[in-house]
C-alpha positions as a Python dict, from the first residue, in 0.01 Angstrom:
ca = {
    (1, 'M'): (0, 0, 0),
    (2, 'P'): (224, 288, 89),
    (3, 'G'): (569, 214, -3),
    (4, 'R'): (533, -155, -90),
    (5, 'S'): (568, -100, -460),
    (6, 'R'): (895, 105, -373),
    (7, 'S'): (1081, -222, -263),
    (8, 'S'): (858, -496, -474),
    (9, 'G'): (946, -323, -806),
    (10, 'R'): (1331, -277, -726),
    (11, 'G'): (1408, -601, -917),
    (12, 'A'): (1222, -455, -1229),
    (13, 'R'): (1374, -144, -1221),
    (14, 'R'): (1724, -298, -1231),
    (15, 'H'): (1616, -496, -1519),
    (16, 'L'): (1509, -163, -1718),
    (17, 'V'): (1822, 55, -1594),
    (18, 'L'): (2061, -248, -1711),
    (19, 'L'): (1900, -268, -2063),
    (20, 'L'): (1865, 121, -2107),
    (21, 'A'): (2245, 154, -2001),
    (22, 'V'): (2338, -83, -2256),
    (23, 'G'): (2152, 133, -2510),
    (24, 'M'): (2311, 434, -2410),
    (25, 'C'): (2693, 288, -2370),
    (26, 'L'): (2698, 145, -2708),
    (27, 'P'): (2957, 297, -2956),
    (28, 'S'): (2891, 651, -3035),
    (29, 'N'): (3044, 598, -3377),
    (30, 'A'): (2748, 403, -3483),
    (31, 'M'): (2494, 675, -3396),
    (32, 'A'): (2390, 713, -3742),
    (33, 'G'): (2283, 375, -3751),
    (34, 'W'): (1970, 442, -3515),
    (35, 'G'): (1644, 418, -3675),
    (36, 'Y'): (1300, 533, -3526),
    (37, 'F'): (961, 416, -3552),
    (38, 'G'): (612, 478, -3387),
    (39, 'E'): (232, 445, -3428),
    (40, 'I'): (-83, 647, -3318),
    (41, 'L'): (-390, 452, -3304),
    (42, 'L'): (-758, 591, -3227),
    (43, 'M'): (-1032, 381, -3210),
    (44, 'G'): (-1416, 415, -3061),
    (45, 'G'): (-1670, 145, -3029),
    (46, 'R'): (-1881, -2, -2708),
    (47, 'A'): (-1780, -189, -2432),
    (48, 'A'): (-2014, -469, -2214),
    (49, 'N'): (-1954, -466, -1850),
    (50, 'P'): (-1652, -239, -1896),
    (51, 'G'): (-1588, -274, -1497),
    (52, 'L'): (-1530, -650, -1482),
    (53, 'L'): (-1816, -684, -1241),
    (54, 'D'): (-1954, -1016, -1117),
    (55, 'T'): (-2258, -1131, -1332),
    (56, 'D'): (-2468, -1133, -995),
    (57, 'Q'): (-2407, -745, -987),
    (58, 'P'): (-2718, -525, -1109),
    (59, 'A'): (-2755, -533, -1502),
    (60, 'S'): (-2766, -130, -1458),
    (61, 'L'): (-2421, -138, -1306),
    (62, 'R'): (-2274, -374, -1583),
    (63, 'R'): (-2436, -202, -1888),
    (64, 'G'): (-2237, -125, -2211),
    (65, 'Q'): (-2085, 200, -2250),
    (66, 'G'): (-1933, 382, -2512),
    (67, 'Q'): (-1557, 363, -2504),
    (68, 'G'): (-1269, 548, -2666),
    (69, 'T'): (-898, 428, -2687),
    (70, 'S'): (-600, 595, -2810),
    (71, 'R'): (-234, 439, -2811),
    (72, 'L'): (110, 620, -2913),
    (73, 'T'): (393, 386, -2978),
    (74, 'L'): (744, 543, -2977),
    (75, 'G'): (1055, 325, -3037),
    (76, 'A'): (1438, 307, -3171),
    (77, 'R'): (1649, 49, -3306),
    (78, 'S'): (1987, 26, -3402),
    (79, 'A'): (2244, -262, -3541),
    (80, 'W'): (2598, -289, -3488),
    (81, 'E'): (2847, -561, -3615),
    (82, 'K'): (2770, -753, -3293),
    (83, 'S'): (2464, -608, -3143),
    (84, 'D'): (2105, -523, -3209),
    (85, 'F'): (1893, -288, -2993),
    (86, 'K'): (1567, -206, -2969),
    (87, 'L'): (1327, 6, -2728),
    (88, 'S'): (959, 89, -2743),
    (89, 'Y'): (728, 281, -2512),
    (90, 'S'): (321, 269, -2534),
    (91, 'P'): (119, 510, -2335),
    (92, 'Y'): (-237, 340, -2383),
    (93, 'G'): (-584, 533, -2291),
    (94, 'E'): (-907, 405, -2233),
    (95, 'F'): (-1191, 647, -2201),
    (96, 'Y'): (-1557, 555, -2089),
    (97, 'E'): (-1896, 725, -2037),
    (98, 'D'): (-1837, 644, -1674),
    (99, 'S'): (-1499, 865, -1620),
    (100, 'D'): (-1398, 656, -1303),
    (101, 'L'): (-1315, 389, -1523),
    (102, 'S'): (-1091, 587, -1775),
    (103, 'Q'): (-710, 519, -1733),
    (104, 'L'): (-408, 569, -1871),
    (105, 'S'): (-154, 249, -1888),
    (106, 'H'): (211, 229, -1954),
    (107, 'A'): (380, -54, -2146),
    (108, 'L'): (760, -18, -2194),
    (109, 'G'): (968, -306, -2409),
    (110, 'V'): (1354, -341, -2430),
    (111, 'T'): (1563, -609, -2643),
    (112, 'W'): (1929, -614, -2660),
    (113, 'D'): (2111, -914, -2899),
    (114, 'H'): (2472, -949, -2860),
    (115, 'R'): (2740, -1161, -3026),
    (116, 'F'): (3032, -1205, -2839),
    (117, 'T'): (3174, -1465, -3088),
    (118, 'P'): (3055, -1639, -3390),
    (119, 'R'): (2978, -1925, -3124),
    (120, 'V'): (2854, -1725, -2807),
    (121, 'S'): (2575, -1506, -2800),
    (122, 'M'): (2366, -1335, -2526),
    (123, 'K'): (1988, -1201, -2537),
    (124, 'L'): (1820, -964, -2290),
    (125, 'V'): (1434, -898, -2297),
    (126, 'E'): (1226, -688, -2060),
    (127, 'D'): (834, -621, -2091),
    (128, 'F'): (713, -402, -1814),
    (129, 'I'): (317, -301, -1790),
    (130, 'H'): (131, -81, -1550),
    (131, 'N'): (-237, -64, -1544),
    (132, 'P'): (-374, 199, -1280),
    (133, 'K'): (-722, 59, -1263),
    (134, 'L'): (-833, -266, -1469),
    (135, 'P'): (-603, -539, -1640),
    (136, 'T'): (-720, -453, -1981),
    (137, 'D'): (-413, -359, -2154),
    (138, 'P'): (-412, -505, -2506),
    (139, 'N'): (-48, -529, -2502),
    (140, 'G'): (-111, -809, -2275),
    (141, 'A'): (117, -965, -1987),
    (142, 'A'): (314, -1254, -2050),
    (143, 'V'): (293, -1344, -1679),
    (144, 'G'): (-90, -1355, -1685),
    (145, 'G'): (-315, -1376, -1367),
    (146, 'A'): (-666, -1267, -1263),
    (147, 'L'): (-904, -1022, -1423),
    (148, 'V'): (-978, -787, -1101),
    (149, 'P'): (-1173, -471, -1114),
    (150, 'D'): (-1087, -187, -862),
    (151, 'T'): (-702, -256, -862),
    (152, 'S'): (-389, -156, -1019),
    (153, 'I'): (-154, -400, -1144),
    (154, 'T'): (209, -378, -1252),
    (155, 'T'): (379, -659, -1430),
    (156, 'S'): (746, -726, -1516),
    (157, 'D'): (879, -1029, -1738),
    (158, 'F'): (1256, -1048, -1793),
    (159, 'N'): (1425, -1325, -1994),
    (160, 'Q'): (1793, -1341, -2041),
    (161, 'S'): (1985, -1637, -2245),
    (162, 'L'): (2336, -1705, -2292),
    (163, 'S'): (2380, -1938, -2572),
    (164, 'F'): (2726, -2149, -2652),
    (165, 'R'): (2748, -2337, -2973),
    (166, 'A'): (2988, -2595, -2897),
    (167, 'T'): (2996, -2785, -3234),
    (168, 'Q'): (2792, -2776, -3551),
    (169, 'K'): (2537, -2990, -3391),
    (170, 'D'): (2554, -2934, -3021),
    (171, 'S'): (2465, -2645, -2817),
    (172, 'L'): (2436, -2525, -2469),
    (173, 'S'): (2204, -2237, -2309),
    (174, 'W'): (2193, -2097, -1984),
    (175, 'T'): (1886, -1898, -1927),
    (176, 'Y'): (1738, -1675, -1641),
    (177, 'R'): (1350, -1550, -1592),
    (178, 'N'): (1215, -1314, -1346),
    (179, 'I'): (873, -1240, -1312),
    (180, 'M'): (667, -963, -1119),
    (181, 'R'): (307, -920, -1069),
    (182, 'L'): (193, -646, -814),
    (183, 'Y'): (-182, -551, -735),
    (184, 'S'): (-280, -268, -498),
    (185, 'S'): (-543, -467, -340),
    (186, 'D'): (-429, -641, -29),
    (187, 'Q'): (-677, -931, -114),
    (188, 'L'): (-459, -1036, -380),
    (189, 'L'): (-100, -1174, -383),
    (190, 'D'): (188, -1003, -504),
    (191, 'T'): (427, -1275, -671),
    (192, 'L'): (797, -1244, -726),
    (193, 'G'): (965, -1521, -907),
    (194, 'S'): (1314, -1603, -1028),
    (195, 'A'): (1411, -1892, -1255),
    (196, 'P'): (1771, -2001, -1365),
    (197, 'G'): (1802, -2280, -1598),
    (198, 'M'): (2036, -2489, -1836),
    (199, 'E'): (1931, -2661, -2177),
    (200, 'Y'): (2162, -2853, -2367),
    (201, 'S'): (2032, -2921, -2763),
    (202, 'R'): (2163, -3127, -3072),
    (203, 'T'): (2051, -3141, -3403),
    (204, 'F'): (2003, -3476, -3634),
    (205, 'G'): (1972, -3365, -4000),
    (206, 'P'): (1802, -3051, -4134),
    (207, 'H'): (1485, -3087, -3966),
    (208, 'V'): (1522, -3268, -3590),
    (209, 'V'): (1633, -3086, -3269),
    (210, 'V'): (1666, -3298, -2930),
    (211, 'S'): (1708, -3149, -2616),
    (212, 'T'): (1715, -3168, -2251),
    (213, 'G'): (1710, -2913, -1957),
    (214, 'Y'): (1665, -2838, -1592),
    (215, 'E'): (1523, -2511, -1454),
    (216, 'F'): (1514, -2402, -1069),
    (217, 'G'): (1233, -2168, -994),
    (218, 'A'): (1196, -1963, -645),
    (219, 'F'): (872, -1792, -606),
    (220, 'Y'): (779, -1529, -313),
    (221, 'F'): (408, -1394, -208),
    (222, 'R'): (320, -1083, -23),
    (223, 'D'): (-34, -982, 100),
    (224, 'G'): (-337, -1193, 45),
    (225, 'L'): (-218, -1433, 328),
    (226, 'P'): (-307, -1474, 699),
    (227, 'S'): (-13, -1347, 886),
    (228, 'D'): (110, -1693, 1024),
    (229, 'Q'): (120, -1846, 685),
    (230, 'D'): (400, -1865, 466),
    (231, 'Q'): (368, -2054, 131),
    (232, 'N'): (672, -1940, -65),
    (233, 'F'): (826, -2265, -271),
    (234, 'R'): (1082, -2380, -497),
    (235, 'R'): (1007, -2548, -805),
    (236, 'H'): (1269, -2807, -992),
    (237, 'R'): (1162, -2862, -1338),
    (238, 'V'): (1358, -3147, -1540),
    (239, 'Y'): (1238, -3192, -1924),
    (240, 'G'): (1329, -3352, -2272),
    (241, 'G'): (1215, -3192, -2561),
    (242, 'Y'): (1181, -3271, -2933),
    (243, 'A'): (1110, -3066, -3237),
    (244, 'Y'): (1081, -3122, -3613),
    (245, 'D'): (1037, -2885, -3898),
    (246, 'F'): (863, -3017, -4191),
    (247, 'P'): (994, -2872, -4517),
    (248, 'A'): (600, -2777, -4627),
    (249, 'G'): (588, -2541, -4330),
    (250, 'L'): (479, -2734, -4034),
    (251, 'H'): (632, -2721, -3737),
    (252, 'I'): (611, -2933, -3423),
    (253, 'D'): (761, -2853, -3068),
    (254, 'F'): (726, -3104, -2743),
    (255, 'D'): (881, -3064, -2397),
    (256, 'G'): (767, -3308, -2152),
    (257, 'G'): (894, -3414, -1791),
    (258, 'F'): (812, -3333, -1445),
    (259, 'D'): (791, -3033, -1194),
    (260, 'H'): (877, -3094, -813),
    (261, 'L'): (750, -2824, -570),
    (262, 'V'): (935, -2775, -221),
    (263, 'F'): (762, -2533, 51),
    (264, 'T'): (996, -2330, 250),
    (265, 'Q'): (842, -2257, 562),
    (266, 'N'): (566, -2487, 657),
    (267, 'D'): (477, -2823, 701),
    (268, 'S'): (318, -2896, 368),
    (269, 'D'): (446, -3186, 162),
    (270, 'S'): (619, -3166, -139),
    (271, 'V'): (420, -3200, -456),
    (272, 'S'): (529, -3355, -806),
    (273, 'K'): (337, -3339, -1114),
    (274, 'P'): (415, -3397, -1485),
    (275, 'F'): (520, -3103, -1691),
    (276, 'V'): (449, -3042, -2077),
    (277, 'R'): (468, -2761, -2311),
    (278, 'S'): (395, -2834, -2662),
    (279, 'S'): (306, -2647, -2989),
    (280, 'L'): (197, -2696, -3337),
    (281, 'G'): (231, -2442, -3582),
    (282, 'W'): (194, -2359, -3973),
    (283, 'S'): (376, -2123, -4172),
    (284, 'G'): (259, -2053, -4533),
    (285, 'T'): (233, -1818, -4827),
    (286, 'R'): (-57, -1631, -4661),
    (287, 'V'): (-134, -1800, -4332),
    (288, 'H'): (48, -1825, -4019),
    (289, 'T'): (-105, -2012, -3737),
    (290, 'R'): (13, -2176, -3405),
    (291, 'L'): (-173, -2394, -3159),
    (292, 'G'): (-23, -2472, -2805),
    (293, 'Y'): (-84, -2666, -2457),
    (294, 'E'): (82, -2643, -2132),
    (295, 'Q'): (61, -2796, -1807),
    (296, 'G'): (259, -2793, -1491),
    (297, 'L'): (332, -2655, -1130),
    (298, 'D'): (312, -2294, -1109),
    (299, 'E'): (205, -1974, -908),
    (300, 'G'): (-139, -1911, -885),
    (301, 'G'): (-206, -1608, -1063),
    (302, 'G'): (-269, -1353, -774),
    (303, 'V'): (-556, -1562, -618),
    (304, 'M'): (-335, -1862, -469),
    (305, 'T'): (28, -1924, -429),
    (306, 'S'): (88, -2269, -602),
    (307, 'A'): (-137, -2391, -844),
    (308, 'W'): (-177, -2681, -1088),
    (309, 'L'): (-186, -2462, -1420),
    (310, 'Q'): (-354, -2598, -1757),
    (311, 'R'): (-307, -2346, -2055),
    (312, 'V'): (-452, -2416, -2430),
    (313, 'W'): (-382, -2089, -2693),
    (314, 'T'): (-380, -2039, -3032),
    (315, 'E'): (-274, -1767, -3271),
    (316, 'A'): (-338, -1700, -3646),
    (317, 'H'): (-246, -1427, -3875),
    (318, 'V'): (-407, -1476, -4211),
    (319, 'R'): (-327, -1249, -4519),
    (320, 'L'): (-638, -1203, -4714),
    (321, 'T'): (-511, -962, -4985),
    (322, 'D'): (-191, -739, -5004),
    (323, 'R'): (-360, -483, -4825),
    (324, 'A'): (-605, -688, -4588),
    (325, 'S'): (-534, -896, -4317),
    (326, 'F'): (-711, -1093, -4017),
    (327, 'D'): (-540, -1185, -3693),
    (328, 'L'): (-693, -1410, -3401),
    (329, 'S'): (-561, -1466, -3069),
    (330, 'I'): (-745, -1707, -2776),
    (331, 'S'): (-586, -1809, -2438),
    (332, 'G'): (-740, -2041, -2183),
    (333, 'D'): (-602, -2087, -1824),
    (334, 'V'): (-721, -2321, -1546),
    (335, 'R'): (-553, -2272, -1226),
    (336, 'Q'): (-628, -2528, -929),
    (337, 'S'): (-466, -2505, -564),
    (338, 'L'): (-306, -2780, -462),
    (339, 'D'): (-468, -3023, -208),
    (340, 'E'): (-147, -3067, -11),
    (341, 'V'): (-138, -2669, 36),
    (342, 'D'): (-498, -2523, 14),
    (343, 'P'): (-807, -2748, 152),
    (344, 'A'): (-1032, -2459, 11),
    (345, 'A'): (-1006, -2592, -344),
    (346, 'I'): (-996, -2282, -530),
    (347, 'T'): (-1025, -2293, -897),
    (348, 'L'): (-956, -2022, -1140),
    (349, 'R'): (-1060, -2011, -1492),
    (350, 'T'): (-998, -1750, -1741),
    (351, 'L'): (-1064, -1730, -2101),
    (352, 'R'): (-931, -1404, -2319),
    (353, 'G'): (-975, -1376, -2708),
    (354, 'G'): (-941, -1106, -2949),
    (355, 'S'): (-963, -1064, -3323),
    (356, 'S'): (-901, -793, -3537),
    (357, 'F'): (-922, -704, -3924),
    (358, 'T'): (-670, -473, -4091),
    (359, 'Y'): (-690, -300, -4424),
    (360, 'R'): (-391, -114, -4484),
    (361, 'L'): (-404, 236, -4715),
    (362, 'P'): (-130, 423, -4862),
    (363, 'R'): (95, 644, -4687),
    (364, 'N'): (130, 432, -4377),
    (365, 'W'): (-246, 476, -4280),
    (366, 'A'): (-487, 164, -4175),
    (367, 'L'): (-838, 88, -4092),
    (368, 'I'): (-917, -157, -3815),
    (369, 'A'): (-1188, -338, -3659),
    (370, 'A'): (-1144, -521, -3340),
    (371, 'V'): (-1342, -753, -3116),
    (372, 'T'): (-1233, -880, -2775),
    (373, 'H'): (-1394, -1116, -2498),
    (374, 'D'): (-1286, -1184, -2171),
    (375, 'R'): (-1457, -1453, -1930),
    (376, 'Q'): (-1350, -1569, -1580),
    (377, 'T'): (-1502, -1788, -1319),
    (378, 'S'): (-1342, -1881, -992),
    (379, 'T'): (-1445, -2126, -686),
    (380, 'G'): (-1332, -2110, -327),
    (381, 'T'): (-1215, -1759, -284),
    (382, 'T'): (-1425, -1414, -233),
    (383, 'A'): (-1114, -1216, -349),
    (384, 'I'): (-1233, -1194, -728),
    (385, 'P'): (-1582, -1212, -904),
    (386, 'T'): (-1726, -1567, -893),
    (387, 'E'): (-1805, -1514, -1251),
    (388, 'M'): (-1733, -1203, -1501),
    (389, 'R'): (-1788, -1169, -1853),
    (390, 'A'): (-1707, -865, -2085),
    (391, 'N'): (-1692, -771, -2427),
    (392, 'R'): (-1551, -512, -2674),
    (393, 'F'): (-1618, -377, -3018),
    (394, 'A'): (-1443, -108, -3199),
    (395, 'L'): (-1364, 79, -3511),
    (396, 'G'): (-1090, 304, -3587),
    (397, 'G'): (-738, 352, -3764),
    (398, 'S'): (-405, 407, -3744),
    (399, 'W'): (-95, 593, -3887),
    (400, 'S'): (247, 443, -3854),
    (401, 'F'): (608, 567, -3933),
    (402, 'Q'): (957, 456, -3947),
    (403, 'Q'): (1317, 569, -4041),
}
């Protein structure tokens, strides 16, 4: 929509300007501490159903196509007595036999850590991604959402934390999260959300941390709704947490509580459901792996406003030899509309998985083989394909540098 992204993206641009200004205003006498890094990635292979079309579309439209990818990553980092700063920018090109599917995406990441005193520290992180045609950027988007053809998507994920170590065992932290998801299609919901929070944690011995916290989230939506409907909402999240680090490398983390949604301008009742965020991880000499499960009340991924979200994810890194490694990443989301809000009973299921094998060569060269799989099903909505499956296989290489 003309003019829409100009106003909707204003918050994301403020976050980027703030972080970039921080980097520019750091002490000039420390400029010698700047280091630079980058990577060039070139790959080629084949993609099945690259247009993310519904499975009921003719097979001739969903046929596999040759695909080429190129990614350039450029970045800078530096460390001062009290600050660490990192900036990276990555344009990513995807090229298909059908030139209408080819696109150039952009990803920008900024991180700033600052230690005011030995007890007080702050961290700011911004991840910004723009896909002009298809949401298939392998950099991913932390805010998630539906996989939809023929629409651009812009996402921003901003996180800020201020930590205060009151004693050797007690800590307080204040957090702020801001998400943005903008689709060019008027059939999909643009989502804007802000969530300030506070958490108290206490350590018990060398391995145990117990915490409790509260987060208040406010979510706003545009497009995709009848003109007389408003389903903006406020979310109250209260939780307690427990974490244990085993000496052998095993780590357990569990947060549990409840979410309470209050709708701002309609007659819907408030909704309360249990909240869970947990993970189990292992870090060894050659293997690093994590498995997680989450559930709670959240926004609806661009298809609905509020939703009951359940998510399972896993990631693993295996160092086969000093030069060869294997990586695996799988995530599955189920979003279901709330009966109190939407009687249409919308359900969105998304599965995204990828694996890669990397063999490192001398002089910062590497050979890479990668496979990705996307699957999505939906019911109760016509805004996205009812069922979609897409696969990719690619071979290539990369060259990286840092100084």
